[in-house]
Every structure is written in C-alpha cells, then in structure tokens.
ZAFI-663552 format. One record per residue: residue in one letter; x, y, z of N, C-alpha, C in turn; residue number from 1. Coordinates in pm, 1 decimal. Layout:
BEGIN
@fiba: A nx: X ny: Y nz: Z cax: X cay: Y caz: Z cx: X cy: Y cz: Z kolkol: NUM $
...
//
This chain:
BEGIN
@fiba: X nx: 1294.1 ny: 2459.3 nz: -2015.3 cax: 1204.7 cay: 2351.5 caz: -1976.3 cx: 1232.5 cy: 2229.6 cz: -2063.6 kolkol: 1 $
@fiba: X nx: 1232.4 ny: 2113.1 nz: -2002.0 cax: 1257.8 cay: 1988.2 caz: -2072.9 cx: 1129.8 cy: 1943.2 cz: -2142.0 kolkol: 2 $
@fiba: X nx: 1142.6 ny: 1911.3 nz: -2270.0 cax: 1029.1 cay: 1859.7 caz: -2344.6 cx: 1018.7 cy: 1709.2 cz: -2322.4 kolkol: 3 $
@fiba: X nx: 899.4 ny: 1662.9 nz: -2293.9 cax: 878.4 cay: 1519.9 caz: -2273.6 cx: 877.8 cy: 1448.3 cz: -2407.6 kolkol: 4 $
@fiba: X nx: 951.7 ny: 1339.6 nz: -2417.6 cax: 955.2 cay: 1261.0 caz: -2539.2 cx: 843.2 cy: 1158.5 cz: -2542.6 kolkol: 5 $
@fiba: X nx: 795.6 ny: 1116.8 nz: -2427.1 cax: 693.1 cay: 1014.1 caz: -2420.6 cx: 603.5 cy: 1037.2 cz: -2298.8 kolkol: 6 $
@fiba: X nx: 487.6 ny: 1098.1 nz: -2320.2 cax: 396.5 cay: 1118.3 caz: -2206.9 cx: 354.8 cy: 986.3 cz: -2142.1 kolkol: 7 $
@fiba: X nx: 343.6 ny: 879.3 nz: -2221.4 cax: 306.3 cay: 749.7 caz: -2165.0 cx: 413.6 cy: 701.0 cz: -2068.9 kolkol: 8 $
@fiba: X nx: 538.9 ny: 713.0 nz: -2109.0 cax: 649.8 cay: 671.0 caz: -2023.6 cx: 656.6 cy: 758.2 cz: -1897.9 kolkol: 9 $
@fiba: X nx: 628.7 ny: 886.1 nz: -1912.4 cax: 626.1 cay: 975.8 caz: -1796.3 cx: 520.5 cy: 930.7 cz: -1696.0 kolkol: 10 $
@fiba: X nx: 403.9 ny: 890.7 nz: -1745.3 cax: 297.3 cay: 844.2 caz: -1656.0 cx: 338.0 cy: 714.0 cz: -1585.4 kolkol: 11 $
@fiba: X nx: 405.0 ny: 625.0 nz: -1657.6 cax: 448.3 cay: 498.6 caz: -1596.8 cx: 546.7 cy: 526.9 cz: -1484.0 kolkol: 12 $
@fiba: X nx: 651.4 ny: 604.6 nz: -1513.0 cax: 749.2 cay: 633.7 caz: -1408.2 cx: 686.8 cy: 714.0 cz: -1294.8 kolkol: 13 $
@fiba: X nx: 595.2 ny: 803.9 nz: -1326.2 cax: 524.8 cay: 878.6 caz: -1221.8 cx: 444.2 cy: 786.7 cz: -1132.0 kolkol: 14 $
@fiba: X nx: 376.2 ny: 690.5 nz: -1191.3 cax: 296.2 cay: 595.7 caz: -1113.0 cx: 385.9 cy: 509.4 cz: -1024.5 kolkol: 15 $
@fiba: X nx: 504.4 ny: 476.5 nz: -1073.8 cax: 595.3 cay: 388.9 caz: -999.3 cx: 669.0 cy: 459.7 cz: -885.7 kolkol: 16 $
@fiba: X nx: 655.3 ny: 591.1 nz: -875.7 cax: 725.2 cay: 663.1 caz: -768.8 cx: 667.6 cy: 635.4 cz: -631.0 kolkol: 17 $
@fiba: X nx: 544.4 ny: 591.3 nz: -625.5 cax: 478.8 cay: 571.6 caz: -496.7 cx: 492.7 cy: 427.0 cz: -448.7 kolkol: 18 $
@fiba: X nx: 540.5 ny: 405.1 nz: -325.7 cax: 559.0 cay: 268.4 caz: -275.7 cx: 427.8 cy: 190.0 cz: -263.3 kolkol: 19 $
@fiba: X nx: 318.1 ny: 258.6 nz: -235.5 cax: 189.1 cay: 189.1 caz: -226.6 cx: 149.8 cy: 133.0 cz: -362.6 kolkol: 20 $
@fiba: X nx: 169.2 ny: 211.8 nz: -467.3 cax: 134.7 cay: 163.9 caz: -601.3 cx: 227.5 cy: 51.1 cz: -644.3 kolkol: 21 $
@fiba: X nx: 355.7 ny: 60.6 nz: -609.4 cax: 447.5 cay: -49.8 caz: -640.8 cx: 405.9 cy: -177.2 cz: -568.2 kolkol: 22 $
@fiba: X nx: 361.7 ny: -164.5 nz: -442.8 cax: 315.5 cay: -280.7 caz: -367.1 cx: 191.0 cy: -340.8 cz: -431.3 kolkol: 23 $
@fiba: X nx: 101.8 ny: -257.6 nz: -478.9 cax: -18.1 cay: -306.9 caz: -547.3 cx: 20.1 cy: -384.8 cz: -672.8 kolkol: 24 $
@fiba: X nx: 111.6 ny: -331.2 nz: -750.3 cax: 155.7 cay: -399.8 caz: -872.3 cx: 225.0 cy: -531.6 cz: -839.5 kolkol: 25 $
@fiba: X nx: 303.0 ny: -532.2 nz: -733.6 cax: 372.4 cay: -655.1 caz: -693.6 cx: 271.3 cy: -763.5 cz: -655.7 kolkol: 26 $
@fiba: X nx: 167.8 ny: -725.6 nz: -583.4 cax: 65.1 cay: -824.4 caz: -546.9 cx: -6.1 cy: -876.4 cz: -669.7 kolkol: 27 $
@fiba: X nx: -37.3 ny: -788.1 nz: -762.7 cax: -104.2 cay: -832.2 caz: -885.1 cx: -13.1 cy: -923.4 cz: -967.8 kolkol: 28 $
@fiba: X nx: 117.1 ny: -894.3 nz: -968.0 cax: 211.5 cay: -978.7 caz: -1041.1 cx: 216.5 cy: -1118.5 cz: -979.9 kolkol: 29 $
@fiba: X nx: 205.5 ny: -1127.1 nz: -849.0 cax: 210.3 cay: -1255.4 caz: -780.6 cx: 79.4 cy: -1333.0 cz: -790.0 kolkol: 30 $
@fiba: X nx: -31.0 ny: -1263.0 nz: -777.7 cax: -159.0 cay: -1330.8 caz: -761.3 cx: -250.6 cy: -1324.4 cz: -883.5 kolkol: 31 $
@fiba: X nx: -208.1 ny: -1260.3 nz: -988.9 cax: -294.3 cay: -1248.4 caz: -1106.8 cx: -391.5 cy: -1133.9 cz: -1089.9 kolkol: 32 $
@fiba: X nx: -518.1 ny: -1164.1 nz: -1079.4 cax: -616.2 cay: -1057.6 caz: -1060.4 cx: -671.9 cy: -1063.5 cz: -918.9 kolkol: 33 $
@fiba: X nx: -705.9 ny: -945.6 nz: -867.4 cax: -762.0 cay: -932.8 caz: -732.7 cx: -876.3 cy: -833.3 cz: -736.6 kolkol: 34 $
@fiba: X nx: -969.9 ny: -850.8 nz: -646.3 cax: -1074.8 cay: -749.7 caz: -633.5 cx: -1013.5 cy: -624.9 cz: -569.6 kolkol: 35 $
@fiba: X nx: -1079.6 ny: -513.9 nz: -589.4 cax: -1031.3 cay: -388.7 caz: -529.7 cx: -1023.0 cy: -403.8 cz: -378.2 kolkol: 36 $
@fiba: X nx: -1123.9 ny: -466.2 nz: -318.6 cax: -1123.1 cay: -486.0 caz: -173.0 cx: -1005.0 cy: -570.1 cz: -128.4 kolkol: 37 $
@fiba: X nx: -979.0 ny: -680.7 nz: -198.6 cax: -866.1 cay: -766.4 caz: -162.6 cx: -733.0 cy: -694.5 cz: -181.2 kolkol: 38 $
@fiba: X nx: -724.1 ny: -616.7 nz: -286.3 cax: -600.4 cay: -543.3 caz: -313.7 cx: -574.5 cy: -437.7 cz: -206.8 kolkol: 39 $
@fiba: X nx: -679.6 ny: -374.6 nz: -158.8 cax: -664.2 cay: -268.4 caz: -59.5 cx: -661.7 cy: -314.9 cz: 84.4 kolkol: 40 $
@fiba: X nx: -704.4 ny: -439.4 nz: 109.5 cax: -718.4 cay: -488.7 caz: 246.6 cx: -591.8 cy: -473.4 cz: 331.1 kolkol: 41 $
@fiba: X nx: -472.4 ny: -510.4 nz: 283.6 cax: -354.6 cay: -499.4 caz: 371.5 cx: -299.1 cy: -357.3 cz: 384.5 kolkol: 42 $
@fiba: X nx: -355.5 ny: -263.6 nz: 311.2 cax: -301.1 cay: -127.9 caz: 311.1 cx: -364.8 cy: -43.4 cz: 421.3 kolkol: 43 $
@fiba: X nx: -284.5 ny: 39.1 nz: 487.5 cax: -337.5 cay: 122.1 caz: 596.8 cx: -403.2 cy: 249.6 cz: 544.0 kolkol: 44 $
@fiba: X nx: -508.2 ny: 232.3 nz: 463.0 cax: -575.8 cay: 349.4 caz: 406.0 cx: -720.4 cy: 313.9 cz: 375.0 kolkol: 45 $
@fiba: X nx: -797.8 ny: 416.1 nz: 350.1 cax: -939.2 cay: 397.7 caz: 319.9 cx: -957.9 cy: 346.5 cz: 176.9 kolkol: 46 $
@fiba: X nx: -1074.9 ny: 292.7 nz: 149.1 cax: -1105.8 cay: 246.0 caz: 14.7 cx: -1099.5 cy: 359.5 cz: -88.3 kolkol: 47 $
@fiba: X nx: -1149.6 ny: 481.5 nz: -55.3 cax: -1134.6 cay: 590.4 caz: -152.7 cx: -988.4 cy: 621.5 cz: -185.1 kolkol: 48 $
@fiba: X nx: -898.9 ny: 610.0 nz: -86.1 cax: -756.0 cay: 633.2 caz: -111.8 cx: -700.1 cy: 524.1 cz: -202.6 kolkol: 49 $
@fiba: X nx: -741.9 ny: 399.4 nz: -179.5 cax: -700.0 cay: 288.7 caz: -265.5 cx: -745.7 cy: 316.4 cz: -408.3 kolkol: 50 $
@fiba: X nx: -869.1 ny: 361.7 nz: -423.7 cax: -924.2 cay: 390.0 caz: -556.6 cx: -843.4 cy: 498.0 cz: -628.2 kolkol: 51 $
@fiba: X nx: -796.9 ny: 597.7 nz: -555.9 cax: -714.9 cay: 703.2 caz: -617.9 cx: -584.3 cy: 645.5 cz: -670.7 kolkol: 52 $
@fiba: X nx: -523.1 ny: 556.4 nz: -593.9 cax: -400.6 cay: 491.3 caz: -641.5 cx: -429.4 cy: 407.6 cz: -765.9 kolkol: 53 $
@fiba: X nx: -540.8 ny: 337.1 nz: -764.9 cax: -576.9 cay: 255.5 caz: -880.9 cx: -602.8 cy: 342.7 cz: -1003.3 kolkol: 54 $
@fiba: X nx: -659.8 ny: 460.1 nz: -983.6 cax: -681.8 cay: 553.2 caz: -1094.8 cx: -549.2 cy: 592.9 cz: -1159.9 kolkol: 55 $
@fiba: X nx: -448.1 ny: 619.3 nz: -1076.8 cax: -316.2 cay: 657.7 caz: -1128.3 cx: -255.3 cy: 541.0 cz: -1207.5 kolkol: 56 $
@fiba: X nx: -264.7 ny: 420.8 nz: -1152.2 cax: -209.5 cay: 303.5 caz: -1220.2 cx: -282.3 cy: 276.2 cz: -1351.4 kolkol: 57 $
@fiba: X nx: -412.2 ny: 293.5 nz: -1351.3 cax: -489.2 cay: 271.3 caz: -1473.7 cx: -457.5 cy: 377.7 cz: -1578.7 kolkol: 58 $
@fiba: X nx: -443.0 ny: 502.6 nz: -1536.9 cax: -408.5 cay: 610.0 caz: -1630.4 cx: -271.7 cy: 586.8 cz: -1694.2 kolkol: 59 $
@fiba: X nx: -181.5 ny: 521.6 nz: -1620.4 cax: -48.3 cay: 490.8 caz: -1672.9 cx: -49.6 cy: 365.8 cz: -1760.0 kolkol: 60 $
@fiba: X nx: -163.1 ny: 298.5 nz: -1766.2 cax: -174.1 cay: 178.5 caz: -1847.3 cx: -119.9 cy: 53.8 cz: -1779.6 kolkol: 61 $
@fiba: X nx: -89.6 ny: 62.7 nz: -1650.2 cax: -29.5 cay: -48.7 caz: -1577.3 cx: -132.8 cy: -144.6 cz: -1518.9 kolkol: 62 $
@fiba: X nx: -258.3 ny: -104.6 nz: -1523.6 cax: -363.4 cay: -178.5 caz: -1455.8 cx: -488.8 cy: -176.7 cz: -1541.5 kolkol: 63 $
@fiba: X nx: -558.3 ny: -288.1 nz: -1543.7 cax: -688.9 cay: -295.4 caz: -1610.3 cx: -791.7 cy: -337.4 cz: -1506.6 kolkol: 64 $
@fiba: X nx: -907.6 ny: -274.0 nz: -1511.6 cax: -1015.9 cay: -308.1 caz: -1419.7 cx: -1131.6 cy: -367.9 cz: -1498.4 kolkol: 65 $
@fiba: X nx: -1198.9 ny: -461.7 nz: -1434.1 cax: -1316.9 cay: -521.6 caz: -1495.3 cx: -1424.2 cy: -535.1 cz: -1388.2 kolkol: 66 $
@fiba: X nx: -1543.3 ny: -493.2 nz: -1423.6 cax: -1653.8 cay: -500.7 caz: -1328.0 cx: -1745.1 cy: -615.6 cz: -1365.8 kolkol: 67 $
@fiba: X nx: -1770.7 ny: -700.6 nz: -1268.4 cax: -1864.2 cay: -811.0 caz: -1287.5 cx: -1960.1 cy: -806.8 cz: -1169.0 kolkol: 68 $
@fiba: X nx: -2083.2 ny: -770.1 nz: -1196.2 cax: -2178.4 cay: -749.5 caz: -1087.9 cx: -2133.9 cy: -631.2 cz: -1004.3 kolkol: 69 $
@fiba: X nx: -2118.6 ny: -654.0 nz: -874.3 cax: -2073.7 cay: -545.8 caz: -786.1 cx: -1924.5 cy: -553.0 cz: -756.8 kolkol: 70 $
@fiba: X nx: -1856.9 ny: -650.9 nz: -812.0 cax: -1714.6 cay: -671.0 caz: -783.7 cx: -1629.1 cy: -616.6 cz: -897.9 kolkol: 71 $
@fiba: X nx: -1534.0 ny: -534.2 nz: -861.7 cax: -1436.9 cay: -482.1 caz: -957.9 cx: -1305.5 cy: -554.6 cz: -934.4 kolkol: 72 $
@fiba: X nx: -1254.4 ny: -618.7 nz: -1039.2 cax: -1126.2 cay: -687.2 caz: -1028.1 cx: -1020.1 cy: -610.7 cz: -1106.9 kolkol: 73 $
@fiba: X nx: -898.5 ny: -622.3 nz: -1060.2 cax: -784.7 cay: -554.0 caz: -1122.5 cx: -683.4 cy: -658.8 cz: -1166.4 kolkol: 74 $
@fiba: X nx: -616.2 ny: -628.9 nz: -1276.4 cax: -506.6 cay: -714.5 caz: -1321.4 cx: -395.0 cy: -626.1 cz: -1374.8 kolkol: 75 $
@fiba: X nx: -274.9 ny: -677.9 nz: -1365.4 cax: -155.7 cay: -608.0 caz: -1413.1 cx: -151.8 cy: -611.0 cz: -1565.1 kolkol: 76 $
@fiba: X nx: -111.4 ny: -500.2 nz: -1624.9 cax: -88.2 cay: -492.0 caz: -1768.9 cx: 62.3 cy: -469.7 cz: -1786.4 kolkol: 77 $
@fiba: X nx: 128.5 ny: -563.0 nz: -1853.7 cax: 274.1 cay: -562.3 caz: -1858.5 cx: 338.1 cy: -474.0 cz: -1964.0 kolkol: 78 $
@fiba: X nx: 265.2 ny: -439.5 nz: -2067.7 cax: 325.2 cay: -364.2 caz: -2177.8 cx: 396.8 cy: -237.3 cz: -2136.5 kolkol: 79 $
@fiba: X nx: 333.6 ny: -150.5 nz: -2058.2 cax: 402.7 cay: -28.0 caz: -2017.1 cx: 528.0 cy: -54.4 cz: -1933.8 kolkol: 80 $
@fiba: X nx: 527.2 ny: -161.7 nz: -1854.7 cax: 647.4 cay: -195.5 caz: -1777.6 cx: 760.3 cy: -239.0 cz: -1870.1 kolkol: 81 $
@fiba: X nx: 725.8 ny: -311.3 nz: -1976.2 cax: 827.6 cay: -352.5 caz: -2073.6 cx: 887.3 cy: -230.6 cz: -2142.5 kolkol: 82 $
@fiba: X nx: 803.9 ny: -131.2 nz: -2174.3 cax: 854.2 cay: -7.4 caz: -2234.8 cx: 949.5 cy: 64.7 cz: -2140.2 kolkol: 83 $
@fiba: X nx: 913.3 ny: 68.9 nz: -2012.2 cax: 999.2 cay: 133.9 caz: -1912.5 cx: 1130.7 cy: 58.2 cz: -1898.4 kolkol: 84 $
@fiba: X nx: 1124.8 ny: -74.5 nz: -1899.4 cax: 1247.7 cay: -154.4 caz: -1891.6 cx: 1337.8 cy: -129.7 cz: -2012.4 kolkol: 85 $
@fiba: X nx: 1278.6 ny: -117.9 nz: -2129.1 cax: 1357.4 cay: -87.5 caz: -2248.7 cx: 1429.0 cy: 45.9 cz: -2234.7 kolkol: 86 $
@fiba: X nx: 1358.8 ny: 144.6 nz: -2183.4 cax: 1418.9 cay: 277.1 caz: -2162.5 cx: 1533.9 cy: 266.7 cz: -2063.0 kolkol: 87 $
@fiba: X nx: 1511.9 ny: 195.2 nz: -1953.3 cax: 1616.5 cay: 179.0 caz: -1852.6 cx: 1737.2 cy: 104.1 cz: -1907.7 kolkol: 88 $
@fiba: X nx: 1712.6 ny: 1.6 nz: -1987.8 cax: 1823.4 cay: -75.7 caz: -2044.6 cx: 1907.4 cy: 8.4 cz: -2139.9 kolkol: 89 $
@fiba: X nx: 1843.4 ny: 93.2 nz: -2219.1 cax: 1920.0 cay: 181.5 caz: -2309.4 cx: 2009.3 cy: 274.4 cz: -2228.6 kolkol: 90 $
@fiba: X nx: 1957.6 ny: 327.6 nz: -2120.2 cax: 2037.3 cay: 418.4 caz: -2038.5 cx: 2141.8 cy: 344.3 cz: -1956.5 kolkol: 91 $
@fiba: X nx: 2113.6 ny: 223.7 nz: -1917.1 cax: 2212.5 cay: 143.4 caz: -1843.8 cx: 2332.7 cy: 114.8 cz: -1932.7 kolkol: 92 $
@fiba: X nx: 2306.3 ny: 86.7 nz: -2061.6 cax: 2417.4 cay: 63.1 caz: -2155.4 cx: 2507.2 cy: 186.2 cz: -2162.8 kolkol: 93 $
@fiba: X nx: 2447.0 ny: 303.9 nz: -2169.7 cax: 2524.4 cay: 428.4 caz: -2174.7 cx: 2612.8 cy: 440.7 cz: -2050.7 kolkol: 94 $
@fiba: X nx: 2554.3 ny: 420.1 nz: -1932.0 cax: 2631.0 cay: 435.7 caz: -1809.8 cx: 2736.2 cy: 327.1 cz: -1794.8 kolkol: 95 $
@fiba: X nx: 2705.7 ny: 206.1 nz: -1837.3 cax: 2805.8 cay: 99.5 caz: -1832.6 cx: 2927.0 cy: 135.1 cz: -1918.6 kolkol: 96 $
@fiba: X nx: 2901.1 ny: 183.4 nz: -2039.5 cax: 3011.0 cay: 221.4 caz: -2128.7 cx: 3089.2 cy: 338.8 cz: -2071.8 kolkol: 97 $
@fiba: X nx: 3018.8 ny: 436.5 nz: -2014.2 cax: 3086.7 cay: 552.7 caz: -1955.3 cx: 3173.8 cy: 511.3 cz: -1837.4 kolkol: 98 $
@fiba: X nx: 3122.9 ny: 424.4 nz: -1753.5 cax: 3200.6 cay: 379.5 caz: -1638.1 cx: 3318.5 cy: 293.1 cz: -1680.0 kolkol: 99 $
@fiba: X nx: 3301.6 ny: 214.6 nz: -1786.2 cax: 3414.0 cay: 135.8 caz: -1838.0 cx: 3525.5 cy: 227.0 cz: -1887.8 kolkol: 100 $
@fiba: X nx: 3489.2 ny: 333.7 nz: -1957.2 cax: 3590.6 cay: 428.8 caz: -2005.8 cx: 3660.2 cy: 497.6 cz: -1888.7 kolkol: 101 $
@fiba: X nx: 3584.1 ny: 535.2 nz: -1786.6 cax: 3642.1 cay: 598.4 caz: -1668.7 cx: 3738.2 cy: 502.4 cz: -1598.4 kolkol: 102 $
@fiba: X nx: 3699.0 ny: 378.2 nz: -1584.2 cax: 3785.9 cay: 278.4 caz: -1519.5 cx: 3915.3 cy: 261.1 cz: -1597.8 kolkol: 103 $
@fiba: X nx: 3906.8 ny: 262.1 nz: -1730.9 cax: 4026.5 cay: 247.2 caz: -1813.6 cx: 4120.8 cy: 364.7 cz: -1792.4 kolkol: 104 $
@fiba: X nx: 4066.0 ny: 485.4 nz: -1782.2 cax: 4149.5 cay: 603.4 caz: -1758.8 cx: 4214.3 cy: 597.0 cz: -1621.4 kolkol: 105 $
@fiba: X nx: 4138.8 ny: 559.5 nz: -1521.4 cax: 4191.9 cay: 552.6 caz: -1384.7 cx: 4301.3 cy: 446.5 cz: -1374.2 kolkol: 106 $
@fiba: X nx: 4283.0 ny: 334.1 nz: -1441.7 cax: 4382.4 cay: 226.4 caz: -1437.4 cx: 4512.0 cy: 264.6 cz: -1506.7 kolkol: 107 $
@fiba: X nx: 4505.9 ny: 354.8 nz: -1604.3 cax: 4627.9 cay: 396.8 caz: -1677.0 cx: 4708.4 cy: 498.2 cz: -1600.3 kolkol: 108 $
@fiba: X nx: 4646.4 ny: 568.2 nz: -1504.8 cax: 4718.6 cay: 670.1 caz: -1429.7 cx: 4818.2 cy: 603.3 cz: -1335.0 kolkol: 109 $
@fiba: X nx: 4937.2 ny: 666.8 nz: -1318.6 cax: 5041.2 cay: 609.1 caz: -1230.6 cx: 5004.9 cy: 616.1 cz: -1084.2 kolkol: 110 $
//
C-alpha cells in the first residue's frame, strides 16, 4: 500500500477529479465570490447535490464560505491550488529531463 505524503494534497487532487467541482472553481476564479444559489444555478442538479460538492471543495481547502443573514457566499482559496501546482511542476521537471535523455539516446542511434 502506498503511504500518503500529504493528506491535504490528496484532498485537493481528489476534489479536482470531478468536472462539476472544477467548473465551480472556474466560476469563482472569474467572478470572485458567489452565493451558493448563483453558483449552483447553471448546474443540472439539485441544491443538496451542489452543497455536497461545496463540502468536498471546502474540506480540500479550495473554498471558503461565509454566511450573512440567509445568504451563504463562496470564494476561491488559492493556497491549496498553489501547493498542487508546485507538486506538478516538480514532477514535470522530472519528466522533461527523462524525455530529454530519451530523445538524446534515440537521436544517437543509427
């Protein structure tokens, strides 16, 4: 069994696996903060289903909710995405170097 090095990073990547959650994050990135109703309005699902997606995003640290009166607004939290990008960049460097070495070997063959 593989041991997880970062449960927080696992939650971020897990949250990003779903296209609905990615769409929610994209809207928040474009529009700043939105109410839960506004965020869920274009989605073909019930409000309870939207809330479940928001729970996953909040647990991953990608989303912050604030309640004012009866309105709950959501906003994107960028820190966990920056951590995920750092992880991806470290691995991209590895693959870039590996592919460069492979290309050099292939080019030397007759």
